[in-house]
C-alpha positions as a Markdown table, in Angstrom:
| # | Residue | x | y | z |
|---|---|---|---|---|
| 1 | Met | -16.6 | -5.0 | -29.1 |
| 2 | Trp | -14.0 | -7.3 | -30.7 |
| 3 | Asp | -12.2 | -7.9 | -27.4 |
| 4 | Arg | -15.4 | -9.4 | -26.1 |
| 5 | Val | -16.9 | -11.1 | -29.1 |
| 6 | Gly | -13.6 | -12.3 | -30.7 |
| 7 | Pro | -12.8 | -15.1 | -28.2 |
| 8 | Tyr | -16.2 | -16.6 | -28.5 |
| 9 | Leu | -16.2 | -16.5 | -32.3 |
| 10 | Ile | -12.8 | -18.2 | -32.4 |
| 11 | Glu | -13.9 | -20.8 | -29.9 |
| 12 | Ala | -17.1 | -21.5 | -31.9 |
| 13 | Phe | -14.9 | -21.9 | -35.1 |
| 14 | Leu | -12.6 | -24.4 | -33.4 |
| 15 | Ser | -15.6 | -26.3 | -32.0 |
| 16 | Cys | -17.0 | -26.6 | -35.5 |
| 17 | Leu | -13.6 | -28.0 | -36.6 |
| 18 | Ile | -13.8 | -30.6 | -33.8 |
| 19 | Ser | -17.4 | -31.5 | -34.9 |
| 20 | Phe | -16.2 | -31.8 | -38.6 |
| 21 | Ala | -13.3 | -34.0 | -37.6 |
| 22 | Ala | -15.6 | -36.2 | -35.6 |
| 23 | Asp | -18.1 | -36.5 | -38.4 |
| 24 | Cys | -15.5 | -37.3 | -41.1 |
| 25 | Tyr | -13.2 | -39.6 | -39.2 |
| 26 | Val | -15.5 | -41.3 | -36.7 |
| 27 | Ile | -19.3 | -41.1 | -37.5 |
| 28 | Gly | -18.8 | -41.3 | -41.3 |
| 29 | Ala | -16.6 | -44.4 | -40.9 |
| 30 | Val | -19.1 | -46.2 | -38.7 |
| 31 | Ala | -21.3 | -46.9 | -41.7 |
| 32 | Lys | -18.4 | -48.5 | -43.6 |
| 33 | Glu | -16.5 | -50.4 | -40.9 |
| 34 | Gly | -18.9 | -50.7 | -38.0 |
| 35 | Leu | -18.1 | -50.1 | -34.4 |
| 36 | Ala | -14.5 | -51.4 | -34.9 |
| 37 | Val | -13.7 | -47.9 | -36.2 |
| 38 | Phe | -13.4 | -46.6 | -32.6 |
| 39 | Asp | -10.5 | -48.9 | -31.9 |
| 40 | Gln | -8.7 | -47.6 | -35.0 |
| 41 | Ser | -9.4 | -43.9 | -34.6 |
| 42 | Ser | -9.9 | -43.2 | -30.9 |
| 43 | Ile | -6.3 | -42.3 | -30.1 |
| 44 | Ala | -5.9 | -39.9 | -33.1 |
| 45 | Phe | -9.2 | -38.3 | -32.3 |
| 46 | Gln | -8.3 | -37.8 | -28.7 |
| 47 | Leu | -5.2 | -36.1 | -29.7 |
| 48 | Glu | -7.1 | -33.8 | -32.1 |
| 49 | Val | -9.6 | -32.9 | -29.3 |
| 50 | Ala | -6.8 | -32.2 | -26.9 |
| 51 | Leu | -5.0 | -30.0 | -29.4 |
| 52 | Phe | -8.1 | -28.0 | -30.2 |
| 53 | Trp | -8.8 | -27.7 | -26.4 |
| 54 | Ala | -5.4 | -26.3 | -25.8 |
| 55 | Leu | -5.8 | -23.8 | -28.7 |
| 56 | Val | -9.1 | -22.6 | -27.3 |
| 57 | Gly | -7.5 | -22.0 | -23.9 |
| 58 | Val | -4.5 | -20.2 | -25.4 |
| 59 | Thr | -6.8 | -18.0 | -27.6 |
| 60 | Ser | -9.1 | -17.1 | -24.7 |
| 61 | Thr | -6.2 | -16.3 | -22.4 |
| 62 | Leu | -4.6 | -14.0 | -25.0 |
| 63 | Phe | -7.8 | -12.1 | -25.7 |
| 64 | Leu | -8.6 | -11.7 | -22.0 |
| 65 | Arg | -5.1 | -10.3 | -21.2 |
| 66 | Arg | -5.5 | -8.0 | -24.2 |
| 67 | Arg | -8.9 | -6.9 | -23.1 |
| 68 | Tyr | -7.8 | -6.0 | -19.6 |
| 69 | Arg | -4.6 | -4.3 | -20.5 |
| 70 | Val | -4.4 | -0.9 | -18.9 |
| 71 | Arg | -3.4 | 2.1 | -20.9 |
| 72 | Val | -1.1 | 4.5 | -19.2 |
| 73 | Gly | -1.5 | 8.1 | -20.4 |
| 74 | Gly | 1.3 | 10.2 | -21.9 |
| 75 | Ala | 2.1 | 12.6 | -24.6 |
| 76 | Ala | 2.0 | 11.2 | -28.1 |
| 77 | Pro | 5.4 | 10.7 | -29.8 |
| 78 | Ala | 6.4 | 13.0 | -32.6 |
| 79 | Gly | 4.6 | 12.2 | -35.8 |
| 80 | Arg | 1.8 | 10.2 | -34.2 |
| 81 | Thr | -1.7 | 11.4 | -33.5 |
| 82 | Arg | -2.5 | 8.7 | -30.9 |
| 83 | Ala | -0.3 | 7.4 | -28.0 |
| 84 | Arg | -0.6 | 3.8 | -27.1 |
| 85 | Ser | 1.6 | 3.0 | -24.1 |
| 86 | Tyr | 0.7 | -0.3 | -22.3 |
| 87 | Arg | 2.5 | -0.8 | -19.0 |
| 88 | Tyr | 0.6 | -3.5 | -17.1 |
| 89 | Tyr | -2.4 | -5.8 | -17.0 |
| 90 | Thr | -5.4 | -5.6 | -14.7 |
| 91 | Val | -6.6 | -8.9 | -13.2 |
| 92 | Gly | -10.3 | -8.6 | -14.0 |
| 93 | Thr | -11.5 | -12.1 | -14.9 |
| 94 | Val | -10.2 | -14.3 | -12.0 |
| 95 | Asp | -12.8 | -16.9 | -11.1 |
| 96 | Thr | -13.4 | -16.7 | -7.3 |
| 97 | Ser | -16.7 | -18.4 | -7.3 |
| 98 | Glu | -17.7 | -20.7 | -4.4 |
| 99 | Lys | -17.4 | -23.7 | -6.7 |
| 100 | Arg | -13.9 | -22.9 | -7.9 |
| 101 | Leu | -12.5 | -22.1 | -4.5 |
| 102 | Ala | -14.1 | -25.2 | -3.0 |
| 103 | Ser | -12.4 | -27.3 | -5.7 |
| 104 | Tyr | -9.1 | -25.8 | -4.7 |
| 105 | Glu | -9.6 | -26.6 | -1.1 |
| 106 | Gln | -10.6 | -30.2 | -1.9 |
| 107 | Arg | -7.7 | -30.9 | -4.2 |
| 108 | Phe | -4.9 | -29.1 | -2.5 |
| 109 | Gly | -6.0 | -27.9 | 1.0 |
| 110 | Lys | -5.3 | -31.2 | 2.8 |
| 111 | Asn | -1.7 | -31.3 | 1.6 |
| 112 | Leu | -0.6 | -27.9 | 2.8 |
| 113 | Pro | 1.7 | -27.6 | 5.8 |
| 114 | Val | 0.2 | -27.1 | 9.2 |
| 115 | Arg | 1.1 | -23.4 | 9.2 |
| 116 | Tyr | -1.6 | -22.9 | 6.6 |
| 117 | Lys | -4.2 | -24.2 | 9.0 |
| 118 | Gln | -3.1 | -21.9 | 11.8 |
| 119 | Asp | -2.7 | -18.7 | 9.7 |
| 120 | Ile | -5.9 | -17.9 | 7.8 |
| 121 | Leu | -4.4 | -14.9 | 6.0 |
| 122 | Leu | -1.6 | -17.1 | 4.7 |
| 123 | Arg | -4.1 | -19.6 | 3.5 |
| 124 | Ala | -6.1 | -16.9 | 1.7 |
| 125 | Leu | -2.9 | -15.6 | 0.2 |
| 126 | Phe | -2.1 | -19.1 | -1.2 |
| 127 | Phe | -5.5 | -19.7 | -2.8 |
| 128 | Ser | -5.7 | -16.1 | -4.1 |
| 129 | Ile | -2.4 | -16.7 | -6.1 |
| 130 | Met | -3.7 | -20.0 | -7.2 |
| 131 | Ala | -6.9 | -18.5 | -8.5 |
| 132 | Ile | -5.0 | -15.9 | -10.5 |
| 133 | Glu | -2.5 | -18.3 | -11.9 |
| 134 | Asp | -5.3 | -20.8 | -12.8 |
| 135 | Ser | -7.1 | -18.0 | -14.7 |
| 136 | Asn | -3.9 | -17.0 | -16.6 |
| 137 | Arg | -3.1 | -20.6 | -17.5 |
| 138 | Pro | -6.3 | -22.7 | -17.9 |
| 139 | Glu | -6.0 | -26.5 | -17.8 |
| 140 | Gly | -5.8 | -26.8 | -21.6 |
| 141 | Val | -2.9 | -24.4 | -21.7 |
| 142 | Arg | -1.1 | -26.3 | -18.9 |
| 143 | Met | -1.4 | -29.5 | -20.8 |
| 144 | Leu | 0.3 | -27.9 | -23.8 |
| 145 | Glu | 3.0 | -26.4 | -21.5 |
| 146 | Arg | 3.8 | -29.9 | -20.1 |
| 147 | Val | 4.4 | -31.1 | -23.7 |
| 148 | Leu | 6.5 | -28.0 | -24.5 |
| 149 | Cys | 8.5 | -28.4 | -21.3 |
| 150 | Arg | 9.8 | -31.8 | -22.5 |
| 151 | Phe | 11.4 | -30.1 | -25.5 |
| 152 | Gly | 12.7 | -27.1 | -23.5 |
| 153 | Phe | 10.2 | -24.6 | -24.7 |
| 154 | Ala | 8.5 | -24.0 | -21.4 |
| 155 | Ser | 10.1 | -23.5 | -18.0 |
| 156 | Thr | 7.1 | -23.2 | -15.7 |
| 157 | Thr | 4.4 | -25.8 | -15.4 |
| 158 | Gly | 1.5 | -26.7 | -13.2 |
| 159 | Ile | -1.4 | -24.7 | -11.8 |
| 160 | Met | 1.1 | -22.5 | -9.7 |
| 161 | Gln | 3.6 | -22.1 | -12.6 |
| 162 | Gln | 6.6 | -23.3 | -10.7 |
| 163 | Lys | 10.0 | -23.8 | -12.4 |
| 164 | Ser | 11.3 | -27.3 | -12.8 |
| 165 | Ala | 13.5 | -29.3 | -15.2 |
| 166 | Arg | 10.6 | -31.7 | -15.8 |
| 167 | Pro | 6.9 | -31.1 | -16.3 |
| 168 | Leu | 5.0 | -30.7 | -13.0 |
| 169 | Ser | 1.5 | -31.9 | -12.1 |
| 170 | Asp | -0.8 | -29.4 | -10.5 |
| 171 | Gly | -0.3 | -31.1 | -7.1 |
| 172 | Glu | 3.5 | -31.0 | -7.4 |
| 173 | Ser | 3.5 | -27.3 | -8.4 |
| 174 | Ala | 1.2 | -26.5 | -5.5 |
| 175 | Leu | 3.5 | -28.1 | -3.0 |
| 176 | Leu | 6.5 | -26.2 | -4.3 |
| 177 | Ala | 4.5 | -23.0 | -4.3 |
| 178 | Ala | 3.4 | -23.6 | -0.7 |
| 179 | Asp | 7.0 | -23.3 | 0.6 |
| 180 | Tyr | 7.7 | -20.3 | -1.7 |
| 181 | Ile | 4.6 | -18.4 | -0.5 |
| 182 | Cys | 5.6 | -19.1 | 3.1 |
| 183 | Gly | 8.9 | -17.3 | 2.4 |
| 184 | Met | 6.9 | -14.4 | 0.7 |
| 185 | Trp | 4.7 | -14.2 | 3.8 |
| 186 | Asn | 7.8 | -14.1 | 6.1 |
| 187 | Asp | 9.2 | -11.2 | 4.2 |
| 188 | Tyr | 6.0 | -9.4 | 4.4 |
| 189 | Leu | 5.7 | -9.9 | 8.1 |
| 190 | Lys | 9.3 | -8.6 | 8.6 |
| 191 | Val | 8.4 | -5.4 | 6.7 |
| 192 | Phe | 5.0 | -5.0 | 8.4 |
| 193 | Ala | 6.6 | -5.5 | 11.9 |
| 194 | Lys | 8.9 | -2.5 | 11.3 |
| 195 | Ser | 6.4 | -0.3 | 9.5 |
| 196 | Asp | 4.4 | 2.7 | 10.9 |
| 197 | Ser | 1.4 | 0.4 | 11.1 |
| 198 | Thr | 2.8 | -1.4 | 14.2 |
| 199 | Thr | 5.3 | 0.9 | 15.8 |
| 200 | Gly | 4.0 | 2.2 | 19.2 |
| 201 | Asp | 1.7 | -0.9 | 19.6 |
| 202 | Arg | 3.6 | -3.6 | 21.3 |
| 203 | Ser | 0.8 | -6.2 | 20.9 |
| 204 | Cys | 0.1 | -5.7 | 17.2 |
| 205 | Ile | 2.6 | -8.3 | 16.1 |
| 206 | Cys | 5.0 | -10.3 | 18.2 |
| 207 | Phe | 7.6 | -13.0 | 17.6 |
| 208 | Thr | 9.5 | -15.8 | 19.3 |
| 209 | Gly | 11.8 | -18.5 | 18.0 |
| 210 | Gln | 8.9 | -20.9 | 17.6 |
| 211 | Tyr | 5.9 | -18.9 | 16.6 |
| 212 | Tyr | 4.5 | -15.4 | 15.7 |
| 213 | Ser | 1.2 | -13.8 | 16.6 |
| 214 | Tyr | -0.6 | -10.8 | 15.3 |
| 215 | Asp | -3.8 | -8.8 | 15.7 |
| 216 | Phe | -6.1 | -10.2 | 13.1 |
| 217 | Lys | -8.0 | -7.0 | 12.2 |
| 218 | Thr | -4.9 | -4.9 | 11.8 |
| 219 | Met | -3.1 | -7.5 | 9.7 |
| 220 | Arg | -6.2 | -8.2 | 7.6 |
| 221 | Asn | -6.6 | -4.5 | 6.7 |
| 222 | Ser | -2.9 | -4.3 | 5.7 |
| 223 | Thr | -3.0 | -7.4 | 3.6 |
| 224 | Glu | -6.2 | -6.5 | 1.8 |
| 225 | Glu | -4.7 | -3.1 | 0.9 |
| 226 | Asn | -1.3 | -4.4 | -0.2 |
| 227 | Phe | -2.1 | -7.8 | -1.7 |
| 228 | Ser | -1.3 | -6.6 | -5.3 |
| 229 | Leu | 2.1 | -5.4 | -4.1 |
| 230 | Leu | 2.7 | -8.7 | -2.2 |
| 231 | Tyr | 1.7 | -10.7 | -5.2 |
| 232 | Gly | 4.5 | -8.9 | -7.1 |
| 233 | Asp | 7.0 | -11.2 | -5.2 |
| 234 | Tyr | 5.4 | -14.1 | -7.1 |
| 235 | Cys | 4.8 | -12.7 | -10.5 |
| 236 | Ala | 7.6 | -10.1 | -10.7 |
| 237 | Thr | 5.3 | -7.1 | -11.2 |
| 238 | Arg | 3.6 | -5.0 | -8.6 |
| 239 | Leu | 1.2 | -3.2 | -11.0 |
| 240 | Leu | -1.6 | -5.8 | -11.1 |
| 241 | His | -4.8 | -4.6 | -9.5 |
| 242 | Ala | -5.7 | -7.8 | -7.7 |
| 243 | Asn | -6.8 | -6.7 | -4.2 |
| 244 | Tyr | -10.3 | -7.8 | -4.8 |
| 245 | Val | -9.2 | -11.4 | -5.4 |
| 246 | Phe | -7.7 | -11.6 | -1.9 |
| 247 | Lys | -10.8 | -10.0 | -0.3 |
| 248 | Glu | -13.1 | -12.6 | -2.0 |
| 249 | Val | -10.9 | -15.6 | -1.2 |
| 250 | Leu | -10.6 | -14.4 | 2.5 |
| 251 | Ala | -14.4 | -14.0 | 2.7 |
| 252 | Tyr | -14.7 | -17.6 | 1.5 |
| 253 | Glu | -12.3 | -18.8 | 4.1 |
| 254 | Leu | -14.2 | -17.0 | 6.8 |
| 255 | Arg | -17.5 | -18.4 | 5.6 |
| 256 | Asn | -15.9 | -21.9 | 6.1 |
| 257 | Asn | -15.2 | -20.8 | 9.7 |
| 258 | Tyr | -18.9 | -19.9 | 10.2 |
| 259 | Gly | -18.0 | -16.2 | 9.7 |
| 260 | Leu | -16.0 | -16.1 | 12.9 |
| 261 | Ser | -12.3 | -15.2 | 13.3 |
| 262 | Ala | -9.9 | -15.1 | 16.2 |
| 263 | Ser | -9.0 | -11.7 | 17.6 |
| 264 | Arg | -5.4 | -12.8 | 17.6 |
| 265 | Val | -3.7 | -15.4 | 15.2 |
| 266 | Ala | -0.7 | -17.5 | 16.3 |
| 267 | Ala | 1.2 | -19.7 | 13.9 |
| 268 | Ala | 4.4 | -21.7 | 13.9 |
| 269 | Gly | 7.4 | -19.9 | 12.3 |
| 270 | Asn | 10.7 | -18.4 | 13.2 |
| 271 | Ile | 10.6 | -15.1 | 11.4 |
| 272 | Phe | 13.6 | -13.4 | 13.2 |
| 273 | Pro | 15.9 | -16.2 | 14.2 |
| 274 | Arg | 18.8 | -13.9 | 15.3 |
| 275 | Glu | 16.6 | -11.7 | 17.5 |
| 276 | Ala | 14.9 | -14.8 | 18.9 |
| 277 | Leu | 18.2 | -15.9 | 20.3 |
| 278 | Trp | 18.7 | -12.5 | 22.1 |
| 279 | Phe | 15.4 | -12.8 | 23.9 |
| 280 | Glu | 15.5 | -16.6 | 24.3 |
| 281 | Ala | 11.9 | -17.9 | 24.7 |
| 282 | Arg | 10.3 | -14.5 | 25.5 |
| 283 | Glu | 8.1 | -12.6 | 23.0 |
| 284 | Phe | 9.5 | -9.5 | 21.4 |
| 285 | Tyr | 8.4 | -6.8 | 19.0 |
| 286 | Trp | 9.8 | -4.0 | 16.9 |
| 287 | Ser | 9.4 | -0.5 | 18.4 |
| 288 | Asp | 10.9 | 1.1 | 15.3 |
| 289 | Ser | 12.8 | -0.1 | 12.3 |
| 290 | Cys | 16.1 | -0.7 | 14.2 |
| 291 | Thr | 15.0 | -1.3 | 17.8 |
| 292 | Val | 13.6 | -4.6 | 19.0 |
| 293 | Lys | 12.2 | -5.0 | 22.6 |
| 294 | Ser | 10.9 | -7.8 | 24.7 |
| 295 | Leu | 7.1 | -7.7 | 25.3 |
| 296 | Asp | 7.7 | -7.6 | 29.1 |
| 297 | Cys | 10.1 | -4.7 | 28.8 |
| 298 | Pro | 9.4 | -2.2 | 31.7 |
| 299 | Asp | 8.1 | 1.3 | 30.9 |
| 300 | Met | 10.3 | 2.9 | 33.4 |
| 301 | Leu | 14.1 | 3.1 | 32.6 |
| 302 | Gln | 16.0 | 0.7 | 34.8 |
| 303 | Gly | 18.8 | -1.7 | 34.4 |
| 304 | Val | 22.1 | -1.4 | 32.5 |
| 305 | Phe | 22.7 | 0.3 | 29.1 |
| 306 | Leu | 25.6 | -0.8 | 27.0 |
| 307 | Val | 26.7 | 1.2 | 24.1 |
| 308 | Arg | 29.2 | 0.7 | 21.3 |
| 309 | Arg | 30.1 | 3.4 | 18.7 |
| 310 | Asp | 33.4 | 2.4 | 17.2 |
| 311 | Gly | 32.7 | 2.8 | 13.5 |
| 312 | Glu | 32.1 | -0.4 | 11.7 |
| 313 | Val | 29.6 | -2.0 | 14.2 |
| 314 | Thr | 27.4 | -4.9 | 13.1 |
| 315 | Ala | 24.8 | -7.1 | 14.7 |
| 316 | Asp | 27.4 | -9.9 | 14.9 |
| 317 | Gln | 29.0 | -7.9 | 17.8 |
| 318 | Val | 25.7 | -8.1 | 19.7 |
| 319 | Asp | 25.7 | -11.9 | 19.3 |
| 320 | Glu | 29.2 | -12.0 | 20.7 |
| 321 | Leu | 28.4 | -9.8 | 23.6 |
| 322 | Leu | 25.2 | -11.6 | 24.7 |
| 323 | Gly | 26.9 | -15.0 | 24.2 |
| 324 | Arg | 29.5 | -14.0 | 26.8 |
| 325 | Ile | 27.8 | -11.9 | 29.4 |
| 326 | Leu | 24.2 | -13.2 | 29.7 |
| 327 | Gly | 23.7 | -15.1 | 33.0 |
| 328 | Pro | 20.7 | -16.7 | 34.6 |
| 329 | Arg | 19.7 | -13.5 | 36.3 |
| 330 | Ser | 20.1 | -11.1 | 33.4 |
| 331 | Lys | 17.5 | -10.4 | 30.7 |
| 332 | Val | 17.6 | -8.4 | 27.5 |
| 333 | Trp | 15.0 | -5.7 | 27.5 |
| 334 | Ser | 16.0 | -4.0 | 24.3 |
| 335 | Val | 18.5 | -4.0 | 21.4 |
| 336 | Gln | 19.1 | -1.2 | 18.9 |
| 337 | Val | 21.2 | -2.0 | 15.9 |
| 338 | Ile | 22.3 | 0.8 | 13.5 |
| 339 | Glu | 24.9 | -1.0 | 11.5 |
| 340 | Gly | 28.0 | 1.1 | 10.8 |
| 341 | Ala | 27.0 | 3.7 | 13.4 |
| 342 | Ser | 25.8 | 2.5 | 16.8 |
| 343 | Leu | 24.8 | -0.4 | 19.0 |
| 344 | Gln | 22.8 | -0.2 | 22.2 |
| 345 | Val | 21.8 | -3.0 | 24.5 |
| 346 | Trp | 19.5 | -2.6 | 27.5 |
| 347 | Leu | 19.8 | -5.3 | 30.2 |
| 348 | Ser | 18.0 | -6.0 | 33.4 |
| 349 | Glu | 21.3 | -6.4 | 35.2 |
| 350 | Leu | 24.9 | -7.1 | 34.5 |
| 351 | Asp | 26.6 | -10.4 | 35.4 |
| 352 | Cys | 30.2 | -9.5 | 34.5 |
| 353 | Asp | 32.9 | -6.9 | 35.1 |
| 354 | Glu | 33.0 | -3.7 | 33.2 |
| 355 | Ala | 36.7 | -4.5 | 32.4 |
| 356 | Glu | 35.5 | -7.5 | 30.4 |
| 357 | Leu | 33.1 | -5.3 | 28.5 |
| 358 | Gly | 35.9 | -2.9 | 27.7 |
| 359 | Lys | 37.8 | -5.8 | 26.1 |
| 360 | Leu | 34.8 | -6.4 | 23.8 |
| 361 | Gly | 34.6 | -2.7 | 22.9 |
| 362 | Trp | 31.5 | -1.9 | 24.9 |
| 363 | Glu | 31.0 | 0.7 | 27.7 |
| 364 | Val | 28.3 | 1.2 | 30.3 |
| 365 | Ala | 26.3 | 4.3 | 29.4 |
| 366 | Ser | 24.0 | 4.5 | 32.4 |
| 367 | Glu | 22.4 | 2.5 | 35.2 |
């Protein structure tokens, strides 16, 4: 029971020290010097209270992390009767109460980029990470970190634990984290778009050069199952069991929306900038991990197929080809890029001579 009782006993002991300090240096001095003692001792006493507060936060955090450390089994080393191999922590004490999440929304929600208002899963991802980081570094600990940062003993500060050469306030760290988490979400969308969760369903997730859109139910299920792995991009370990945090934060966000959700979410963002240039303003999706198609691609094979298999092929050669042959009447239906092996481009029609294609190293496969 020490892991459960220990933090409270230490916190009670530190609280008694605070009371003793107040009695000796403040209350006891009132009888001798009157109310003027507050002008003489207030600054020192505030520093004492702040120091004890930080110690309470540090102690509680260390005990909580120790309590929820997960033991990974294994054979006991030679000469030992008991194996103790700790590999990772379990997030089990993250405060996702209505009051805590509402305070996050009030303090930081209005300053987030517009994309966070459009994409509810991205918003839930942001506040889920904030809840975890806030639980790992309570406010008292963050105060101590800001002091240590000035002397070079701490590199991450603020509620989102962002790196900076100077101490960051909670608001400053939240703004830095907002951009970083957008990049994390972009990387996740890229992997999701090419995974077996979406291949074969052209409407599951689509992209353009200005926005992306996805089926909410499919993406919600995927994110709820993989949040712990996605959080690894932020905390550098993918072994934290934190899926329940995302589920509770998302449930809170949905309650704020009267329990309703759009069947399809669209938000600003250029996730695949190169592919967006191939298809101009039309929507496209990934049919497999190396083939991207336009959403209006016909089911029946028709048009012109261009192939290039000359060894060291790269996606740059697709850019060169389309930049020279695309005309007002031709559209790109599909592009397959297997770098170092093969390139295939499917066009609606060809607006140039085959001789020009030959100079670029391409050939017409079929019509």
